N, C-alpha and C positions, 0 to 999 in steps of 0.2 A: 533729399537725403537718400542714399543708397545703402542697402544691406550687403556687405561684402562677405559672402558665405564660403567657408572652407568646405567645399562640396565633396572632397575626397571622403571625409568622415561620414557625411550623410549618406552618400550612395553606397559606400562599403557596408555600412550598418544595415541598410534596407535590403540590399541584395543578399547579404549573408542570412538575414532573417527570413527571406523568401525561399531559401533552399530546403529541400527535403531529401531523405534518403530512402532508397528501395533496396532491400537486402535480397538478392537473388540466390543466396547460398553459394556453395562451391567457390568461396573466396571472391565473389563478385558483389560489390556494393555500388549502386548507381546513384549519383547525385543529380537531382532535377530541380527545376525552378520555374515559376510562372512569371513571365515578364510583366504582365499586368499588375500582379501583386507587388512586385518590387518597385515599379514606377509609381503606383498609387501611394506606397509608403513614402517615397521621396517627396511627393507633392504634399502629403500630410505634414511631414517634418518641416518643409519650407513654410507651409501655412502657419504651423505652430511658432516658428521663429518670428514671422511677420506680425503675429498677433501680440507680441510683446511690445509693439510700437503702434498701438491703436491710434495715437494722436496724429499719425502721419499716414500717408499711403506710399510707403517706400518702394523703390525699384530694387529688385533682387538681382545681384550679379554673382554668378557662380565661378569659383576658382578651382581648377584641377591641376594636379602635378603632371609634368611631362613624363613620358615613358622612359626618357633618358635623364639620369641624375648626375650633374657634374661633380657632386661630392664623392661619388664612388671612384672617380679618377684620383682624388686626393687621398681618400681613406677607403680602401676596398671593402672593409668590414662594416662600413656605415650601414646601419639598420640591418645588420646581418642576422638578427633574430627575428626578422619579419620576412621569411622566405615563402610563406604560404601564398599560393596563387590567388588572384582576385576571384571573388565569388561569381557564380553563374549570373550572366546577364549584365555584368558590370559595364562593359563597353557599349552594349546596346542601349542601356539606360542613359549613359552619357551622350550618345549620339542623338537620342530623342530629346534630351534636355537642350541640346544645341539648337534645335528647331523652335524652342519655345522661350528660351531665356538668353540673356547675354552671358556667354561663357568665355572665360579667359584662361588660356594655357600658354605659358611662356617657355620657350625652348630651353631644355636642360634644367629648369627650375622647378621647385616644389610649389604646391599651392600656397603655403604660408609665405614663401619668398614673394610671389606675385601679389599676395594680399598686402604685405608690408609696403612694397613699392607703390602699389596703387593708392593705398590709404594715405601715405605720406605725400604723394604727389597730388592727391585730391582730398584735402582736409574737409571735415564736416560730415563724413560718412561713418558707418559703424562696422567694425570687423566682427563677424559672428563665427566663433571657433572655440572649441574646448581645449585647444592646444595651449599649454602654458607658455610656449615660446612667444606667443602673441603679447604677453605682458611686457615685452621689450619695446613694443611699438607705441610711441606717444599718440594719444587720441582715444576715441571711445571704443570700448570692447564689450561685446556681449558673449559671455563664456557658456552660453546655453542655459544658464541659471540666473545670472544677474548682470545688469548693465553697470559698467564701471568706467571711470575716466582715468587713463594712464598718463600721469605726468611725465615729462621728459626725464627728470631726475630719477623717478621711480623705474623707468625703463632701463636707464643706464645701470642702476644698482642691480636689477634682476639679471641683466646680461652677465655682470661680474659674478654674481652668486652662482649662476648656472655653470660658469667656467670652472669654478672650484668644485661644486657639488656633482657636476656631470649630469648626464641624461641617459640612464640605462636603456630607455625605450629606443633611443637613436644609436646606442652602441658607443657612446662617449663616456669614458669612466671618470673623468675629472681627477681630483686628488684622492688617492686611496685613503679610506677612513674618514673622509669629510662628506657630510650630507648637508642638507639645506640649513639646519639649525646651526651646525658648527661653522658653516661658511658665513652666515650672518654675524655670528659672534666674532669671527676673525676680522671682518670688515668694520664692525662697530668699534673694535679695539684698535685696529691699525689704519683705518680709513679705507674708503671705497676707491681703490686705485689699482692700476695694473701692477704697480710695485708690490702690493699685498698679494696679488695673484702669483707673481714670480717667486716671492719668498715662501709661499705655502707649498708650491711645487718643489722648491729647493730643499725644504725641510724633509721631503720624502726622497731626496736624491734624484729628482726629476728636473730636467732642464726647461728653459722657456720654450724651446722648440716643441716639447710635449704639450705645453699649455696652448700653443698655437695650432695644435692638431684638432681643435674643436671642429667637428664636422659641419657645423652650421655656417661655416665660411672658410675660404682659403686663407693661407697665411697673409697674403697681401691684403685681403679684405679686412682681417682682424687688425692689422697695423693701421689701415686707413680709418677704421672705426675709432681706435684709441687716440689717434692724432686729432680726430674730430672732437673727441671727449675733452682733450686738453684745451682745445679752442672753444669749448662750451658750444659746439655746433653739432651736437649729436643728432643723427638721423638714421637709425638702424635700418639696414636693407635698402636704403634709398640713396646710396651713393651712386648716382647715375653714371658719373664718369667712370667709376670702377666697374660698374655693370657693363657698360659698353666695351670696356677693355677686354672683358672675359666673354663677350657675346660670341656664340658659335659662328665661325666664319662662313659656314654654309647656309646660315639663316639670314635673309635680308630683313632689315628693320623697315617696315613700311611706314609711310607718312601717317597712317591711321594709328599705328602703335606708338610712334613718336609723340603724336598729339595726345593720346590717351594717358601716357605716363609722363607728360611734361618734359620730354627730351627735345632739346633744340637742335 
């Protein structure tokens, strides 16, 4: 068993916590950090995660987001409210982790994308992430508080709910005036389907095109997902054919990567 860790979250938190400020006066404030403290914090956090699985000796695999994000090409204001620079030592900590752990970064994808692809291509492992988007991925999920099993149907429902309710953290508004509770009520009343999604947007004079602007995938990806839903063959973020279609042309897919993600 492997623990598939959303390491963006862990490293950011530790590096930010290791920062200190020195106020020199005259409008000058210097931000400093100790690399050793930041790295020690990351190691403690990873140890705490693994201690929740004392019945096994799991291998830890760390996932990081690429510096380029394909979603910004589709929706430029994606995560527009997260413009703060990375904390001191962020890149150095990641470089050090690469020498001691298995680290996965997929071109133009976020850590949660790679987590979902790897987890569905390699069942039996555990996703470790506080990101609520991970509730769309069938399999075992440790949200840093509890271990849960996400059934396929549950993941399908959560994806639809988020499409209506939106995700303010990522800059996707969803349907104006609809939150999680209202979205669930609508689906319970009208059925969990794309038809319900389109009708909810239409009630606010918004088109299906707006619904498809969900920044967690491109329009083509969303269509592929819902066609799979209709065939009861849902596998979020693991449509490898579609992934290859959108793979950056300047990035070669090595045999090692193909083998790791089950790409023939």
